[in-house]
All heavy atoms as atom14 arrays in JSON, in Angstrom:
{
  "sequence": "MFGVFKSGEYDFVGFLAYSIMLVFSFSFFPLYKAHLKVFNTINA",
  "atom14_mask": [
    [1, 1, 1, 1, 1, 1, 1, 1, 0, 0, 0, 0, 0, 0],
    [1, 1, 1, 1, 1, 1, 1, 1, 1, 1, 1, 0, 0, 0],
    [1, 1, 1, 1, 0, 0, 0, 0, 0, 0, 0, 0, 0, 0],
    [1, 1, 1, 1, 1, 1, 1, 0, 0, 0, 0, 0, 0, 0],
    [1, 1, 1, 1, 1, 1, 1, 1, 1, 1, 1, 0, 0, 0],
    [1, 1, 1, 1, 1, 1, 1, 1, 1, 0, 0, 0, 0, 0],
    [1, 1, 1, 1, 1, 1, 0, 0, 0, 0, 0, 0, 0, 0],
    [1, 1, 1, 1, 0, 0, 0, 0, 0, 0, 0, 0, 0, 0],
    [1, 1, 1, 1, 1, 1, 1, 1, 1, 0, 0, 0, 0, 0],
    [1, 1, 1, 1, 1, 1, 1, 1, 1, 1, 1, 1, 0, 0],
    [1, 1, 1, 1, 1, 1, 1, 1, 0, 0, 0, 0, 0, 0],
    [1, 1, 1, 1, 1, 1, 1, 1, 1, 1, 1, 0, 0, 0],
    [1, 1, 1, 1, 1, 1, 1, 0, 0, 0, 0, 0, 0, 0],
    [1, 1, 1, 1, 0, 0, 0, 0, 0, 0, 0, 0, 0, 0],
    [1, 1, 1, 1, 1, 1, 1, 1, 1, 1, 1, 0, 0, 0],
    [1, 1, 1, 1, 1, 1, 1, 1, 0, 0, 0, 0, 0, 0],
    [1, 1, 1, 1, 1, 0, 0, 0, 0, 0, 0, 0, 0, 0],
    [1, 1, 1, 1, 1, 1, 1, 1, 1, 1, 1, 1, 0, 0],
    [1, 1, 1, 1, 1, 1, 0, 0, 0, 0, 0, 0, 0, 0],
    [1, 1, 1, 1, 1, 1, 1, 1, 0, 0, 0, 0, 0, 0],
    [1, 1, 1, 1, 1, 1, 1, 1, 0, 0, 0, 0, 0, 0],
    [1, 1, 1, 1, 1, 1, 1, 1, 0, 0, 0, 0, 0, 0],
    [1, 1, 1, 1, 1, 1, 1, 0, 0, 0, 0, 0, 0, 0],
    [1, 1, 1, 1, 1, 1, 1, 1, 1, 1, 1, 0, 0, 0],
    [1, 1, 1, 1, 1, 1, 0, 0, 0, 0, 0, 0, 0, 0],
    [1, 1, 1, 1, 1, 1, 1, 1, 1, 1, 1, 0, 0, 0],
    [1, 1, 1, 1, 1, 1, 0, 0, 0, 0, 0, 0, 0, 0],
    [1, 1, 1, 1, 1, 1, 1, 1, 1, 1, 1, 0, 0, 0],
    [1, 1, 1, 1, 1, 1, 1, 1, 1, 1, 1, 0, 0, 0],
    [1, 1, 1, 1, 1, 1, 1, 0, 0, 0, 0, 0, 0, 0],
    [1, 1, 1, 1, 1, 1, 1, 1, 0, 0, 0, 0, 0, 0],
    [1, 1, 1, 1, 1, 1, 1, 1, 1, 1, 1, 1, 0, 0],
    [1, 1, 1, 1, 1, 1, 1, 1, 1, 0, 0, 0, 0, 0],
    [1, 1, 1, 1, 1, 0, 0, 0, 0, 0, 0, 0, 0, 0],
    [1, 1, 1, 1, 1, 1, 1, 1, 1, 1, 0, 0, 0, 0],
    [1, 1, 1, 1, 1, 1, 1, 1, 0, 0, 0, 0, 0, 0],
    [1, 1, 1, 1, 1, 1, 1, 1, 1, 0, 0, 0, 0, 0],
    [1, 1, 1, 1, 1, 1, 1, 0, 0, 0, 0, 0, 0, 0],
    [1, 1, 1, 1, 1, 1, 1, 1, 1, 1, 1, 0, 0, 0],
    [1, 1, 1, 1, 1, 1, 1, 1, 0, 0, 0, 0, 0, 0],
    [1, 1, 1, 1, 1, 1, 1, 0, 0, 0, 0, 0, 0, 0],
    [1, 1, 1, 1, 1, 1, 1, 1, 0, 0, 0, 0, 0, 0],
    [1, 1, 1, 1, 1, 1, 1, 1, 0, 0, 0, 0, 0, 0],
    [1, 1, 1, 1, 1, 0, 0, 0, 0, 0, 0, 0, 0, 0]
  ],
  "atom14_positions": [
    [[-22.55, 40.31, -7.02], [-22.77, 40.78, -5.66], [-23.14, 39.61, -4.76], [-22.7, 39.54, -3.63], [-23.87, 41.84, -5.64], [-24.15, 42.36, -4.24], [-25.55, 43.5, -4.14], [-24.96, 44.85, -5.08], [0.0, 0.0, 0.0], [0.0, 0.0, 0.0], [0.0, 0.0, 0.0], [0.0, 0.0, 0.0], [0.0, 0.0, 0.0], [0.0, 0.0, 0.0]],
    [[-23.95, 38.69, -5.26], [-24.4, 37.59, -4.42], [-23.5, 36.37, -4.54], [-23.83, 35.31, -4.06], [-25.84, 37.19, -4.79], [-26.83, 38.29, -4.53], [-27.51, 38.87, -5.57], [-27.06, 38.73, -3.26], [-28.41, 39.88, -5.35], [-27.97, 39.73, -3.01], [-28.65, 40.32, -4.05], [0.0, 0.0, 0.0], [0.0, 0.0, 0.0], [0.0, 0.0, 0.0]],
    [[-22.36, 36.51, -5.21], [-21.49, 35.37, -5.4], [-20.86, 34.88, -4.12], [-20.42, 33.75, -4.03], [0.0, 0.0, 0.0], [0.0, 0.0, 0.0], [0.0, 0.0, 0.0], [0.0, 0.0, 0.0], [0.0, 0.0, 0.0], [0.0, 0.0, 0.0], [0.0, 0.0, 0.0], [0.0, 0.0, 0.0], [0.0, 0.0, 0.0], [0.0, 0.0, 0.0]],
    [[-20.82, 35.71, -3.09], [-20.19, 35.31, -1.83], [-21.08, 34.31, -1.11], [-20.59, 33.36, -0.53], [-19.98, 36.57, -0.94], [-19.44, 36.17, 0.42], [-19.04, 37.53, -1.62], [0.0, 0.0, 0.0], [0.0, 0.0, 0.0], [0.0, 0.0, 0.0], [0.0, 0.0, 0.0], [0.0, 0.0, 0.0], [0.0, 0.0, 0.0], [0.0, 0.0, 0.0]],
    [[-22.38, 34.48, -1.19], [-23.32, 33.61, -0.51], [-23.98, 32.68, -1.53], [-24.76, 33.11, -2.34], [-24.38, 34.42, 0.23], [-23.81, 35.39, 1.19], [-23.75, 36.73, 0.89], [-23.31, 34.98, 2.41], [-23.2, 37.64, 1.77], [-22.76, 35.88, 3.3], [-22.71, 37.21, 2.97], [0.0, 0.0, 0.0], [0.0, 0.0, 0.0], [0.0, 0.0, 0.0]],
    [[-23.65, 31.38, -1.49], [-24.16, 30.43, -2.47], [-25.56, 29.94, -2.09], [-26.32, 29.55, -2.94], [-23.22, 29.23, -2.6], [-21.86, 29.6, -3.12], [-21.92, 30.13, -4.54], [-20.54, 30.45, -5.06], [-20.56, 31.21, -6.27], [0.0, 0.0, 0.0], [0.0, 0.0, 0.0], [0.0, 0.0, 0.0], [0.0, 0.0, 0.0], [0.0, 0.0, 0.0]],
    [[-25.89, 29.94, -0.83], [-27.21, 29.46, -0.4], [-28.24, 30.54, -0.64], [-27.97, 31.73, -0.53], [-27.16, 29.1, 1.09], [-28.44, 28.72, 1.53], [0.0, 0.0, 0.0], [0.0, 0.0, 0.0], [0.0, 0.0, 0.0], [0.0, 0.0, 0.0], [0.0, 0.0, 0.0], [0.0, 0.0, 0.0], [0.0, 0.0, 0.0], [0.0, 0.0, 0.0]],
    [[-29.46, 30.14, -0.95], [-30.52, 31.09, -1.24], [-31.0, 31.86, -0.04], [-31.51, 32.97, -0.15], [0.0, 0.0, 0.0], [0.0, 0.0, 0.0], [0.0, 0.0, 0.0], [0.0, 0.0, 0.0], [0.0, 0.0, 0.0], [0.0, 0.0, 0.0], [0.0, 0.0, 0.0], [0.0, 0.0, 0.0], [0.0, 0.0, 0.0], [0.0, 0.0, 0.0]],
    [[-30.82, 31.3, 1.16], [-31.35, 31.97, 2.34], [-30.49, 33.14, 2.79], [-30.94, 33.97, 3.56], [-31.48, 30.97, 3.5], [-30.17, 30.37, 3.94], [-30.36, 29.19, 4.87], [-31.24, 28.36, 4.61], [-29.64, 29.14, 5.88], [0.0, 0.0, 0.0], [0.0, 0.0, 0.0], [0.0, 0.0, 0.0], [0.0, 0.0, 0.0], [0.0, 0.0, 0.0]],
    [[-29.27, 33.21, 2.29], [-28.38, 34.31, 2.68], [-28.38, 35.45, 1.67], [-27.61, 36.39, 1.82], [-26.96, 33.79, 2.89], [-26.83, 32.88, 4.08], [-26.55, 31.53, 3.91], [-27.0, 33.36, 5.36], [-26.46, 30.68, 5.0], [-26.89, 32.53, 6.46], [-26.62, 31.21, 6.26], [-26.52, 30.39, 7.34], [0.0, 0.0, 0.0], [0.0, 0.0, 0.0]],
    [[-29.18, 35.37, 0.64], [-29.19, 36.44, -0.39], [-29.61, 37.76, 0.21], [-28.99, 38.8, -0.06], [-30.14, 36.09, -1.53], [-29.51, 35.08, -2.47], [-28.31, 34.86, -2.38], [-30.26, 34.54, -3.31], [0.0, 0.0, 0.0], [0.0, 0.0, 0.0], [0.0, 0.0, 0.0], [0.0, 0.0, 0.0], [0.0, 0.0, 0.0], [0.0, 0.0, 0.0]],
    [[-30.64, 37.78, 1.04], [-31.09, 39.05, 1.63], [-30.05, 39.6, 2.6], [-29.82, 40.81, 2.62], [-32.43, 38.84, 2.36], [-32.94, 40.11, 3.0], [-33.43, 41.15, 2.2], [-32.9, 40.27, 4.35], [-33.87, 42.32, 2.77], [-33.35, 41.46, 4.94], [-33.85, 42.47, 4.15], [0.0, 0.0, 0.0], [0.0, 0.0, 0.0], [0.0, 0.0, 0.0]],
    [[-29.44, 38.73, 3.37], [-28.4, 39.19, 4.32], [-27.22, 39.78, 3.56], [-26.68, 40.82, 3.94], [-27.94, 38.01, 5.22], [-26.8, 38.45, 6.13], [-29.11, 37.51, 6.04], [0.0, 0.0, 0.0], [0.0, 0.0, 0.0], [0.0, 0.0, 0.0], [0.0, 0.0, 0.0], [0.0, 0.0, 0.0], [0.0, 0.0, 0.0], [0.0, 0.0, 0.0]],
    [[-26.84, 39.15, 2.47], [-25.72, 39.64, 1.67], [-26.07, 40.96, 1.02], [-25.25, 41.89, 0.99], [0.0, 0.0, 0.0], [0.0, 0.0, 0.0], [0.0, 0.0, 0.0], [0.0, 0.0, 0.0], [0.0, 0.0, 0.0], [0.0, 0.0, 0.0], [0.0, 0.0, 0.0], [0.0, 0.0, 0.0], [0.0, 0.0, 0.0], [0.0, 0.0, 0.0]],
    [[-27.29, 41.07, 0.49], [-27.71, 42.33, -0.12], [-27.74, 43.45, 0.92], [-27.31, 44.57, 0.63], [-29.1, 42.14, -0.74], [-29.65, 43.41, -1.34], [-29.11, 43.91, -2.52], [-30.68, 44.08, -0.72], [-29.59, 45.08, -3.06], [-31.16, 45.25, -1.27], [-30.62, 45.76, -2.43], [0.0, 0.0, 0.0], [0.0, 0.0, 0.0], [0.0, 0.0, 0.0]],
    [[-28.22, 43.15, 2.11], [-28.27, 44.16, 3.18], [-26.85, 44.58, 3.59], [-26.58, 45.78, 3.75], [-29.03, 43.58, 4.38], [-29.34, 44.54, 5.52], [-30.27, 45.66, 5.04], [-29.99, 43.81, 6.66], [0.0, 0.0, 0.0], [0.0, 0.0, 0.0], [0.0, 0.0, 0.0], [0.0, 0.0, 0.0], [0.0, 0.0, 0.0], [0.0, 0.0, 0.0]],
    [[-25.95, 43.62, 3.72], [-24.58, 43.95, 4.12], [-23.88, 44.8, 3.05], [-23.22, 45.79, 3.38], [-23.79, 42.66, 4.36], [0.0, 0.0, 0.0], [0.0, 0.0, 0.0], [0.0, 0.0, 0.0], [0.0, 0.0, 0.0], [0.0, 0.0, 0.0], [0.0, 0.0, 0.0], [0.0, 0.0, 0.0], [0.0, 0.0, 0.0], [0.0, 0.0, 0.0]],
    [[-24.04, 44.42, 1.78], [-23.41, 45.2, 0.71], [-24.03, 46.59, 0.6], [-23.33, 47.56, 0.32], [-23.52, 44.47, -0.63], [-22.53, 43.35, -0.77], [-22.95, 42.05, -1.01], [-21.15, 43.6, -0.71], [-22.02, 41.03, -1.14], [-20.24, 42.57, -0.85], [-20.68, 41.3, -1.07], [-19.77, 40.27, -1.21], [0.0, 0.0, 0.0], [0.0, 0.0, 0.0]],
    [[-25.31, 46.7, 0.83], [-25.98, 48.0, 0.78], [-25.47, 48.91, 1.89], [-25.22, 50.09, 1.67], [-27.5, 47.84, 0.9], [-27.99, 47.1, -0.17], [0.0, 0.0, 0.0], [0.0, 0.0, 0.0], [0.0, 0.0, 0.0], [0.0, 0.0, 0.0], [0.0, 0.0, 0.0], [0.0, 0.0, 0.0], [0.0, 0.0, 0.0], [0.0, 0.0, 0.0]],
    [[-25.34, 48.36, 3.08], [-24.83, 49.17, 4.21], [-23.4, 49.61, 3.93], [-23.04, 50.77, 4.17], [-24.94, 48.36, 5.52], [-26.41, 48.25, 5.93], [-24.12, 49.03, 6.64], [-26.64, 47.33, 7.1], [0.0, 0.0, 0.0], [0.0, 0.0, 0.0], [0.0, 0.0, 0.0], [0.0, 0.0, 0.0], [0.0, 0.0, 0.0], [0.0, 0.0, 0.0]],
    [[-22.57, 48.72, 3.4], [-21.19, 49.1, 3.09], [-21.13, 50.16, 2.0], [-20.3, 51.07, 2.07], [-20.39, 47.87, 2.67], [-20.03, 46.97, 3.81], [-18.91, 45.65, 3.33], [-20.08, 44.43, 2.76], [0.0, 0.0, 0.0], [0.0, 0.0, 0.0], [0.0, 0.0, 0.0], [0.0, 0.0, 0.0], [0.0, 0.0, 0.0], [0.0, 0.0, 0.0]],
    [[-22.0, 50.06, 1.02], [-22.03, 51.05, -0.06], [-22.45, 52.41, 0.45], [-21.81, 53.43, 0.16], [-22.95, 50.59, -1.17], [-23.0, 51.44, -2.43], [-21.65, 51.35, -3.14], [-24.1, 50.95, -3.34], [0.0, 0.0, 0.0], [0.0, 0.0, 0.0], [0.0, 0.0, 0.0], [0.0, 0.0, 0.0], [0.0, 0.0, 0.0], [0.0, 0.0, 0.0]],
    [[-23.49, 52.47, 1.26], [-23.97, 53.75, 1.8], [-22.93, 54.32, 2.76], [-22.66, 55.53, 2.75], [-25.33, 53.56, 2.51], [-25.7, 54.78, 3.33], [-26.41, 53.25, 1.48], [0.0, 0.0, 0.0], [0.0, 0.0, 0.0], [0.0, 0.0, 0.0], [0.0, 0.0, 0.0], [0.0, 0.0, 0.0], [0.0, 0.0, 0.0], [0.0, 0.0, 0.0]],
    [[-22.33, 53.48, 3.59], [-21.34, 53.97, 4.55], [-20.11, 54.52, 3.84], [-19.51, 55.49, 4.3], [-20.94, 52.86, 5.52], [-19.98, 53.3, 6.58], [-20.39, 54.13, 7.6], [-18.66, 52.91, 6.55], [-19.51, 54.55, 8.56], [-17.76, 53.33, 7.5], [-18.2, 54.16, 8.51], [0.0, 0.0, 0.0], [0.0, 0.0, 0.0], [0.0, 0.0, 0.0]],
    [[-19.72, 53.93, 2.71], [-18.53, 54.42, 2.02], [-18.74, 55.82, 1.47], [-17.81, 56.61, 1.43], [-18.14, 53.46, 0.88], [-19.13, 53.46, -0.12], [0.0, 0.0, 0.0], [0.0, 0.0, 0.0], [0.0, 0.0, 0.0], [0.0, 0.0, 0.0], [0.0, 0.0, 0.0], [0.0, 0.0, 0.0], [0.0, 0.0, 0.0], [0.0, 0.0, 0.0]],
    [[-19.98, 56.13, 1.04], [-20.25, 57.48, 0.54], [-20.37, 58.5, 1.67], [-20.09, 59.67, 1.48], [-21.52, 57.52, -0.3], [-21.33, 56.92, -1.66], [-22.07, 55.82, -2.04], [-20.41, 57.44, -2.55], [-21.9, 55.26, -3.29], [-20.23, 56.88, -3.8], [-20.98, 55.79, -4.16], [0.0, 0.0, 0.0], [0.0, 0.0, 0.0], [0.0, 0.0, 0.0]],
    [[-20.79, 58.07, 2.86], [-20.95, 59.01, 3.98], [-19.68, 59.1, 4.81], [-19.6, 59.96, 5.7], [-22.11, 58.57, 4.85], [-21.84, 57.33, 5.48], [0.0, 0.0, 0.0], [0.0, 0.0, 0.0], [0.0, 0.0, 0.0], [0.0, 0.0, 0.0], [0.0, 0.0, 0.0], [0.0, 0.0, 0.0], [0.0, 0.0, 0.0], [0.0, 0.0, 0.0]],
    [[-18.7, 58.26, 4.56], [-17.49, 58.27, 5.39], [-16.61, 59.47, 5.14], [-16.09, 60.06, 6.09], [-16.69, 56.98, 5.14], [-15.39, 56.96, 5.91], [-15.41, 56.72, 7.26], [-14.19, 57.15, 5.26], [-14.23, 56.7, 7.97], [-13.01, 57.13, 5.97], [-13.02, 56.89, 7.33], [0.0, 0.0, 0.0], [0.0, 0.0, 0.0], [0.0, 0.0, 0.0]],
    [[-16.46, 59.87, 3.88], [-15.52, 60.97, 3.57], [-15.94, 62.3, 4.17], [-15.1, 62.96, 4.79], [-15.32, 61.07, 2.05], [-14.24, 62.01, 1.68], [-12.93, 61.74, 1.99], [-14.53, 63.2, 1.02], [-11.92, 62.63, 1.65], [-13.52, 64.08, 0.68], [-12.21, 63.8, 1.0], [0.0, 0.0, 0.0], [0.0, 0.0, 0.0], [0.0, 0.0, 0.0]],
    [[-17.2, 62.76, 4.05], [-17.57, 64.01, 4.73], [-17.45, 63.93, 6.24], [-17.06, 64.92, 6.89], [-19.03, 64.23, 4.33], [-19.22, 63.43, 3.09], [-18.29, 62.27, 3.2], [0.0, 0.0, 0.0], [0.0, 0.0, 0.0], [0.0, 0.0, 0.0], [0.0, 0.0, 0.0], [0.0, 0.0, 0.0], [0.0, 0.0, 0.0], [0.0, 0.0, 0.0]],
    [[-17.74, 62.76, 6.81], [-17.58, 62.58, 8.25], [-16.11, 62.7, 8.66], [-15.78, 63.32, 9.65], [-18.16, 61.23, 8.66], [-18.15, 60.9, 10.13], [-19.09, 61.83, 10.89], [-18.58, 59.45, 10.33], [0.0, 0.0, 0.0], [0.0, 0.0, 0.0], [0.0, 0.0, 0.0], [0.0, 0.0, 0.0], [0.0, 0.0, 0.0], [0.0, 0.0, 0.0]],
    [[-15.24, 62.12, 7.84], [-13.8, 62.18, 8.1], [-13.29, 63.61, 8.0], [-12.49, 64.05, 8.84], [-13.07, 61.26, 7.14], [-11.57, 61.28, 7.29], [-10.98, 60.71, 8.41], [-10.77, 61.86, 6.32], [-9.61, 60.73, 8.55], [-9.39, 61.88, 6.46], [-8.81, 61.3, 7.59], [-7.46, 61.33, 7.74], [0.0, 0.0, 0.0], [0.0, 0.0, 0.0]],
    [[-13.76, 64.37, 7.0], [-13.34, 65.77, 6.86], [-13.81, 66.61, 8.05], [-13.07, 67.47, 8.54], [-13.88, 66.34, 5.57], [-13.11, 65.88, 4.34], [-13.67, 66.42, 3.06], [-13.61, 67.92, 3.04], [-14.05, 68.5, 1.77], [0.0, 0.0, 0.0], [0.0, 0.0, 0.0], [0.0, 0.0, 0.0], [0.0, 0.0, 0.0], [0.0, 0.0, 0.0]],
    [[-15.04, 66.39, 8.52], [-15.54, 67.11, 9.69], [-14.72, 66.75, 10.92], [-14.45, 67.6, 11.75], [-17.01, 66.79, 9.91], [0.0, 0.0, 0.0], [0.0, 0.0, 0.0], [0.0, 0.0, 0.0], [0.0, 0.0, 0.0], [0.0, 0.0, 0.0], [0.0, 0.0, 0.0], [0.0, 0.0, 0.0], [0.0, 0.0, 0.0], [0.0, 0.0, 0.0]],
    [[-14.34, 65.49, 11.04], [-13.53, 65.05, 12.17], [-12.17, 65.75, 12.15], [-11.67, 66.21, 13.19], [-13.36, 63.55, 12.14], [-12.36, 63.06, 13.15], [-12.62, 63.01, 14.48], [-11.09, 62.58, 12.99], [-11.55, 62.54, 15.12], [-10.61, 62.27, 14.22], [0.0, 0.0, 0.0], [0.0, 0.0, 0.0], [0.0, 0.0, 0.0], [0.0, 0.0, 0.0]],
    [[-11.56, 65.84, 10.98], [-10.26, 66.51, 10.89], [-10.37, 68.01, 11.22], [-9.45, 68.56, 11.82], [-9.66, 66.34, 9.48], [-9.06, 64.99, 9.17], [-8.48, 64.98, 7.77], [-7.99, 64.64, 10.18], [0.0, 0.0, 0.0], [0.0, 0.0, 0.0], [0.0, 0.0, 0.0], [0.0, 0.0, 0.0], [0.0, 0.0, 0.0], [0.0, 0.0, 0.0]],
    [[-11.47, 68.62, 10.83], [-11.65, 70.04, 11.16], [-11.71, 70.25, 12.66], [-11.06, 71.13, 13.22], [-12.93, 70.57, 10.5], [-13.14, 72.06, 10.74], [-14.55, 72.48, 10.37], [-14.71, 72.78, 8.92], [-16.03, 73.35, 8.61], [0.0, 0.0, 0.0], [0.0, 0.0, 0.0], [0.0, 0.0, 0.0], [0.0, 0.0, 0.0], [0.0, 0.0, 0.0]],
    [[-12.47, 69.41, 13.35], [-12.57, 69.51, 14.8], [-11.24, 69.17, 15.45], [-10.8, 69.84, 16.4], [-13.69, 68.57, 15.34], [-13.66, 68.5, 16.84], [-15.04, 69.06, 14.85], [0.0, 0.0, 0.0], [0.0, 0.0, 0.0], [0.0, 0.0, 0.0], [0.0, 0.0, 0.0], [0.0, 0.0, 0.0], [0.0, 0.0, 0.0], [0.0, 0.0, 0.0]],
    [[-10.57, 68.16, 14.94], [-9.26, 67.75, 15.48], [-8.23, 68.86, 15.33], [-7.46, 69.12, 16.27], [-8.79, 66.47, 14.78], [-7.55, 65.89, 15.35], [-7.59, 65.23, 16.59], [-6.34, 65.97, 14.68], [-6.45, 64.69, 17.12], [-5.21, 65.43, 15.2], [-5.25, 64.79, 16.44], [0.0, 0.0, 0.0], [0.0, 0.0, 0.0], [0.0, 0.0, 0.0]],
    [[-8.2, 69.51, 14.19], [-7.26, 70.62, 13.99], [-7.62, 71.83, 14.85], [-6.73, 72.57, 15.27], [-7.22, 71.0, 12.51], [-6.52, 69.97, 11.68], [-5.7, 69.22, 12.18], [-6.85, 69.9, 10.41], [0.0, 0.0, 0.0], [0.0, 0.0, 0.0], [0.0, 0.0, 0.0], [0.0, 0.0, 0.0], [0.0, 0.0, 0.0], [0.0, 0.0, 0.0]],
    [[-8.91, 72.06, 15.11], [-9.31, 73.16, 15.97], [-8.86, 72.93, 17.4], [-8.39, 73.83, 18.09], [-10.86, 73.32, 15.93], [-11.24, 73.52, 14.58], [-11.29, 74.51, 16.76], [0.0, 0.0, 0.0], [0.0, 0.0, 0.0], [0.0, 0.0, 0.0], [0.0, 0.0, 0.0], [0.0, 0.0, 0.0], [0.0, 0.0, 0.0], [0.0, 0.0, 0.0]],
    [[-8.96, 71.67, 17.87], [-8.56, 71.36, 19.24], [-7.05, 71.47, 19.41], [-6.55, 71.99, 20.4], [-9.07, 69.94, 19.61], [-10.57, 69.92, 19.71], [-8.43, 69.47, 20.91], [-11.18, 68.56, 19.88], [0.0, 0.0, 0.0], [0.0, 0.0, 0.0], [0.0, 0.0, 0.0], [0.0, 0.0, 0.0], [0.0, 0.0, 0.0], [0.0, 0.0, 0.0]],
    [[-6.29, 71.01, 18.41], [-4.84, 71.0, 18.51], [-4.19, 72.32, 18.12], [-2.99, 72.47, 18.27], [-4.27, 69.87, 17.63], [-4.49, 68.54, 18.28], [-4.69, 68.44, 19.47], [-4.48, 67.5, 17.47], [0.0, 0.0, 0.0], [0.0, 0.0, 0.0], [0.0, 0.0, 0.0], [0.0, 0.0, 0.0], [0.0, 0.0, 0.0], [0.0, 0.0, 0.0]],
    [[-4.96, 73.28, 17.65], [-4.37, 74.55, 17.21], [-4.07, 75.46, 18.36], [-4.4, 75.35, 19.46], [-5.31, 75.26, 16.24], [0.0, 0.0, 0.0], [0.0, 0.0, 0.0], [0.0, 0.0, 0.0], [0.0, 0.0, 0.0], [0.0, 0.0, 0.0], [0.0, 0.0, 0.0], [0.0, 0.0, 0.0], [0.0, 0.0, 0.0], [0.0, 0.0, 0.0]]
  ]
}
């Protein structure tokens, strides 16, 4: 996970970025499904 940032000062920034991406990936699919439901309701 920390292989991208070789310097020690960027470890926390890298961990924070990877954590945000991991959490966002799990929350993206239900958000996308809700968006499609609203989109189909508007276009119906």
